[in-house]
C-alpha positions as CSV (number, residue, x, y, z in Angstrom):
1,M,38.7,137.4,-49.3
2,I,37.6,140.3,-51.6
3,A,34.6,139.5,-53.8
4,T,35.1,140.3,-57.4
5,T,32.9,140.0,-60.4
6,E,34.8,136.8,-61.4
7,T,33.9,135.3,-58.0
8,Y,30.2,135.9,-58.6
9,P,29.6,135.6,-62.3
10,F,25.8,136.3,-61.9
11,R,26.6,139.8,-60.6
12,Q,25.8,142.3,-63.4
13,D,26.9,145.9,-63.8
14,P,23.8,148.0,-63.4
15,V,25.1,150.7,-65.7
16,A,25.9,148.2,-68.4
17,S,22.4,146.6,-68.2
18,A,20.6,150.0,-68.2
19,P,18.6,150.8,-71.4
20,T,20.7,152.6,-74.0
21,H,17.8,154.4,-75.7
22,L,16.2,157.1,-73.6
23,P,13.5,159.3,-74.9
24,E,14.1,163.1,-75.0
25,P,13.9,165.5,-73.3
26,R,15.8,164.4,-70.2
27,E,16.4,166.2,-67.0
28,V,18.7,164.6,-64.5
29,V,18.9,166.0,-61.0
30,S,22.5,166.3,-60.0
31,S,24.7,168.9,-58.6
32,D,27.8,170.9,-59.3
33,S,28.9,170.3,-55.6
34,P,32.4,169.3,-54.8
35,P,33.3,165.6,-55.3
36,G,31.7,163.4,-52.7
37,H,28.8,165.9,-52.2
38,E,26.9,165.4,-55.4
39,L,23.1,164.8,-55.3
40,P,22.1,161.3,-56.3
41,V,20.9,161.0,-59.9
42,L,17.2,161.3,-60.5
43,D,16.0,161.1,-64.1
44,L,12.8,163.1,-64.3
45,Q,11.4,161.8,-67.6
46,N,8.9,159.4,-65.9
47,A,7.8,162.2,-63.5
48,W,7.3,164.5,-66.6
49,D,5.3,161.7,-68.3
50,I,3.1,161.5,-65.2
51,S,2.7,165.2,-65.3
52,V,1.6,165.1,-68.9
53,D,-0.8,162.1,-68.3
54,T,-2.4,163.8,-65.3
55,G,-2.6,167.4,-66.6
56,G,-0.1,168.9,-64.2
57,P,2.9,168.1,-62.0
58,D,1.1,167.7,-58.7
59,L,0.7,163.9,-58.8
60,A,4.3,163.5,-60.0
61,I,5.6,165.6,-57.2
62,N,3.4,163.7,-54.7
63,F,4.7,160.4,-56.0
64,L,8.4,161.5,-55.7
65,T,7.7,162.8,-52.2
66,D,6.0,159.5,-51.2
67,Y,8.9,157.6,-52.8
68,M,11.5,159.5,-50.8
69,N,9.5,159.1,-47.6
70,L,9.2,155.3,-48.0
71,L,12.9,154.6,-49.0
72,H,13.9,153.6,-45.5
73,V,10.8,151.6,-44.9
74,R,11.4,149.6,-48.1
75,M,15.0,149.1,-47.2
76,F,14.0,147.8,-43.7
77,R,11.7,145.2,-45.4
78,I,14.6,144.1,-47.6
79,L,17.0,143.7,-44.7
80,A,14.5,141.8,-42.6
81,A,13.8,139.3,-45.5
82,L,17.5,138.8,-46.2
83,T,18.2,138.2,-42.5
84,A,15.4,135.6,-42.4
85,E,16.8,134.1,-45.7
86,D,13.2,133.9,-46.9
87,P,13.3,134.2,-50.7
88,E,9.7,135.2,-51.5
89,P,9.5,138.2,-49.1
90,A,13.0,139.2,-50.1
91,V,12.1,139.2,-53.8
92,N,8.9,141.0,-53.1
93,A,10.6,143.7,-51.1
94,V,13.4,144.2,-53.6
95,L,10.9,144.3,-56.5
96,S,8.9,146.9,-54.6
97,L,11.9,149.2,-54.3
98,K,13.1,148.4,-57.8
99,T,9.8,149.3,-59.4
100,S,9.2,152.4,-57.5
101,S,12.8,153.5,-58.2
102,S,12.3,152.9,-61.9
103,I,9.2,155.1,-61.9
104,A,10.9,157.7,-59.7
105,G,14.0,157.7,-62.0
106,A,16.4,156.7,-59.3
107,L,18.7,154.8,-61.6
108,E,21.4,153.8,-59.1
109,I,18.9,152.4,-56.7
110,E,17.1,150.5,-59.5
111,G,20.4,149.1,-60.7
112,S,21.4,148.0,-57.3
113,C,18.1,146.2,-56.8
114,G,18.7,144.3,-60.0
115,V,22.0,143.0,-58.9
116,L,20.5,142.1,-55.5
117,L,17.7,140.2,-57.1
118,A,20.2,138.1,-59.1
119,A,21.9,137.1,-55.7
120,I,18.6,136.2,-54.2
121,A,17.6,134.2,-57.3
122,A,20.9,132.3,-57.0
123,G,20.1,131.6,-53.3
124,N,23.2,133.3,-52.2
125,F,21.9,135.2,-49.1
126,Q,25.4,135.9,-47.8
127,L,26.2,137.8,-51.0
128,A,22.8,139.4,-51.0
129,R,23.4,140.9,-47.5
130,V,26.7,142.3,-48.7
131,L,25.0,143.8,-51.8
132,A,22.2,145.2,-49.6
133,V,24.9,147.3,-47.9
134,D,25.7,148.9,-51.2
135,L,22.0,149.4,-51.9
136,G,21.6,150.9,-48.4
137,D,24.3,153.4,-49.2
138,H,22.3,154.5,-52.4
139,V,19.1,154.7,-50.4
140,D,20.8,156.7,-47.6
141,R,22.2,159.2,-50.1
142,M,18.9,159.6,-51.8
143,A,17.0,160.0,-48.6
144,A,19.5,162.5,-47.2
145,A,19.4,164.5,-50.5
146,A,15.5,164.3,-50.7
147,P,14.8,168.0,-49.8
148,A,17.2,169.3,-52.5
149,V,16.2,166.7,-55.0
150,L,12.5,167.3,-54.5
151,K,13.0,171.1,-54.7
152,H,14.8,170.7,-58.0
153,A,12.2,168.3,-59.3
154,N,9.4,170.6,-58.3
155,E,11.0,173.6,-59.9
156,Y,11.8,171.7,-63.1
157,L,8.3,170.1,-63.5
158,Y,6.4,173.3,-62.8
159,H,8.6,175.4,-65.0
160,R,8.3,172.9,-67.8
161,A,4.5,172.7,-67.4
162,I,4.1,176.5,-67.5
163,G,6.8,177.0,-70.0
164,P,9.5,179.7,-70.2
165,S,8.4,183.3,-69.8
166,P,7.6,184.9,-73.2
167,V,10.5,187.0,-74.5
168,S,9.4,190.5,-75.4
169,T,10.6,191.7,-78.8
170,P,11.0,195.3,-79.6
171,S,8.4,196.6,-81.9
172,N,9.4,198.7,-84.9
């Protein structure tokens, strides 16, 4: 049997539930690579806000680096809790990944966590384990792209902090 949205009415579309108002300016890490090889989406607005609040991009870059390094650890905690069908650790593990993904701007992972939380809240651990596979795919894509994503984030945040090079104008 193929599960559909009608089969599981509590399943939400993470894109449809995403906030519609986003402050400007936005920088989204993505790629012009061929289809199937795009970088995962990483919205850098929160990283920029951290840069502004802390007087430079160093802490924001450190946070993003730590976030990327902990992706598989957090995913392992989720899978272990789902296997044990223990709701409290499952919710805590998913909330940990969801919150850090929100701060990092990893919108796909954050959205998948929201859908997974709904399944756990409904007590449907069988569905939760299926949804965890989808979440794991997003986590794997982000972790695999981490070097390129971090490089882009680093360049963007430092360029934005320093500003564009002054344009020289001819004097008359």
